[in-house]
N, C-alpha and C positions, 0 to 999 in steps of 0.2 A: 216825582210819581212813582208809586207805586203800581209795579205791571203783576198783575195777578189774573191772566185769563182762566177762563171757563170753558173749556171747549161744550159742556150742555148746553148753553147757551146758544151757539150759532144752529145748533144740532138742534135746535128748538124753530130759531127762525127760519131757518132754510130748508129745514127737512120735508116742508109740505108742500115746498114749491116745484114745479113741474120740472122735470129731470136730474130732479136729485141724486145721486149715487155716486159711490165711491172709486175714486180712478184707479187705474189700471197701475199696480207694478212687472213690470216688464225689467225680463234679462235679456243683456245684450253681449252673444260669443265675442272675443280679443282674441283673435289667433297669434297676436303681439303679448298678451297679457292677461291678466286675470278678467275674470266675467265680470260685468256692471250692472245693477241693480239700478233700474230707470223708473222715478215715480212720475207717471205718464199725465201731465196735467195741460194738456191743450184743449181741453174741454171737461165744462164747471159749467154747469146749470146754460149748456148750450150755446155759452162763452166759449172765447178761445184759450184761456189762462185761468189760472187759480186766483187771478183778483175776483175773479167773480165771488168767490168766499167772502173778500174783505169788504166790497162794498157793498155787495147788497145785504151782507148782515150789520155793516152800520146804518145805513139808512133803515133797516129794521128796528132798533135796538132806539136810533133817534126819534123815529115817528112813533113810538110806543111811546117814549118820554112825554113826548108832543101831544098827544090823542088824551092822556091823563087829563090833562087840563083842557083839551078841546077837542071834542071828540071828533070833529067836522076841518079838523087842522089840513090843510093842504099847502105846504111848504114848499118851494124852489131849493132843491141842492144846488150848490155852484161847487167846479172842480177845476184843477190844470190835470192837463192831462201828457201824457207823450204815449197814450196807447191805451191798455187795459182795464187802466181805472175806471178812465172816464165812461168806458162801456160798462163797466159794471155798477158805477152812480146811477147812471142811467137807465140800465136794466130794473134795480131795487127799486128806483121810483115810476117806474113805469106799473110793473107789479104792486106797489104798496098803493097806489094814489096820492101819489106827487109826481114834481116838477121838477127837470135838471136842466142847467145849462154847462157845458163843459168849454174850456177856455183847450185851444188849442196851440200848438205852438207854432213858429212859420214854414212854412215846405211839408205840413203832415198831408198824405196823399188824400186826393180829394174822395178815393174812396173808402178811406176810414171815415171822412166828416160825414160822407153818406152813411155808412152804417149807423153811427151814430145817430145821426137825423129818424132814420130808421127805428131806433129804439125810441124814440120819443124825447128825445135832447134838443134843448135848441145851443146850436154849435158858435162859437167867433175864433177866430181864426186869430191870433195874434201877431203883432209884427215881429215880435221877436225867439229869442230861441226858449226850452220849455223855464227856465227859471224864471224870465222875465213872465211867461206866461202865470209861472203862481204868485207872481205881486198881483199881475192883472186880475185874478180872481178873488185874492184876499179886497182889491177896491171896489170889486164886483161887489163883495157880499156885505163890504162896511157901507154901500153906496143904497144896495136895493134892499137889505135887511134877509139877506137867501142865506142860507146854512152854509157854511164854507164845510167842505167834507174831503178831505186835504189826506193823502195818507202817509204825510209827512208831521213829523211831530215837534212844533216850536215849545216855547218858551209861552205861548199865548194861546198854544191851539192842541191842546196833548187829548181829550178824549175822543172823539171821532176820531182820530188817527191810532188809539189803541182799541179801538173799537174793531176797526178796520185789520190789525193786528191779530184781535180773537177771533175772528172769522178764520183764519190760516190756521189756527191750533189746530183744525179739522185733518188737514193732510200729517201731521204726525201723528196722532190716534191711529187713523188707517193703518201706518204706517207699523205702529206699538200693535195694533190688534194681528198683523200679518206674523210680524216678526214673533210676540209670544207664540203662535201656534207654529211655527217652523222651525224655531231655534235658531234659524241661521240669521244671526245679528249684521250687518253690517260692522266694519273694520272701522270705515273713512267715507265720512258725508261731506259731500261739496255744495255751498250753497251759495248760488249766484245773487249781487245784493247791487241793487240802488241805490236808494236811500235806507236800504237795510231792514222792510219791516217783514220782509217772508224771513230771511236769515234769524233776524233775531229772535220771533217767536218760534221758529222752528230748533234752532240752538235750545230756547229757554225750554220749550217740551221736555227734548232731546234731556236735558241736564236733570228736568225734576222730573220727568213719568218713566224714562225708559229703562229696564233693568239692566241691561249691556250696556256700556258707555262707551261711542267710538270718538277717535278725535275725527273736528269739528274744523271745516276749512271755508273762510269767506272767501267770494271771487267776486276780483270787481276787475273791471277794465283799467287796463293800464293808463287809457287819459281821464280815467275817473276815480282814484281808491278815496274816496271821503272817508271811508269808514276807518281802514286803515291808516292812514294819517290821524284822525282823532283818536285810534287809539294810544299812538307812538304820543300823542298831544298830550292827552287825560283829558280833552275836552274835545267838544266837537268845533271840527276847523273847516273853512272852505281850503277847496283845489280848484289848481289850476288846470288846464289843459285844453289841445283839439279837441276838436266836436269825434265821437264815435261811433263805430257803425253799431255797435251795441245799446240804439237807443234808449231801449227801455231803464237801460243802467248806467248812462252817461250822465251819471247825476252829482253835482259837486260839491255839495254840500247834506249831510247827513239828515236822517231823521235825528232829533235831540233822545224819541226814547227807545231807537235802534242801537242807539251809540252805548246809552247807559244799559241797557238790557245785554248787548254783546261783554261788556265790561265785566260779567260778572260770569258769564258762559266757559270760560278756559278755550278759547277760539284763536286757531289760529288765520292769515293772512294771504292772499296770492293776487297776482294780479296775471291776465290773458290779455295778448295783444287784439287788437280787429282778426289780424288775419290768422291767427290762431282758434278764435271765435267762429271764422269763416269759414274754416277747415273742417272744424267741428260739428258745424251743421251739416256740409256736405256728407259726411262720414253719417250722421246721422238719418239725414233723406235715403242714403244708399239704402241702405239697414230697414228703408219701410218710417221710418220716423222725421217729418217733415217740420221742420222748427226752422226760426230767426238765430243768426249771432248771440243775440241776448238769451236766448232760452237753451242756447249751448252750451253755455260759458262756463257753467259748472261742469260738463262734461270736458272743456277743452282743459280744463284745472289736471282733473282727472287725468287724463292722456298723457299730460305734460310731466307728472309726478310718478318721482319713484318708486315704486311697491313695490310690498316681499309678494312671492308666487300666492299668497294663501290670506292674500287679502279680500276683503269684499266691498266694494265703492259704491257709493249710494250719489247718484245724482238728479237732478232732477229737469224735466221738461217743460220751462214754465207758460209758453207758450206757444200756438200752432203758429204755420206761417202768415206772411202779412196777406193781405185781401189785393 
């Protein structure tokens, strides 16, 4: 599939929604190294993560297409989620007059399931971990005729994940606009990844649209380096490993679209341990930037890197603390 996202489309679908605004670019002073730029994605459209951009945009575009054929269409979108993707899909469906059903893995905190229900979604708690929940959502869509809206592309499910990724282009565009004015472009960019949608989109946009080209580092949990393994193999591969505390990044198989995009973006790969991610989250919380180990994973890799004194690193704070 040719990945040619257009940030003007999510700007059109999202800018009229309540709470739409660019997120902050913050600077964290480090006494033991160069300052770090932080793109703070802990609140998008009133939701606690960057995924609001992708899920809501994908719902809007899919609904727009359906309603060209049937103006009264009220479909149900179904997805699996380890966290914020489900909340984004549920919110998009509620705001735009559709329905949502979200499959969650076992052990999901009750408070998160309640939050999804408050957003208007029907919640289904699975018996397995995230990978099994993905299969549950696929079976649900097949059996009920609901629209599967995954954020992970497979060979037979490409368009909805591509729309999710297109929503994330706004993050790179917001950053580009700031750096064009300041002239202080980052030299190193750390992008944490689960299935890889955010990392691949930002990497693509940087390589295609940024005037200054930084080093790009894709950061994964030690327990789930599926994108790095796929890059070495030259094809999408599954990895095995224990459960990671980085729940939103603990994905054992990549999005095939993310793998394809990253393969042409000249990126490096790094892994971080659960301990390092937890420590990075504590460091950020001490600075007044509360997040989870998943949200702090890019920062953890930055802290571990041997960088020159004049480096300007950019990391992404991808979610707020869990409810």
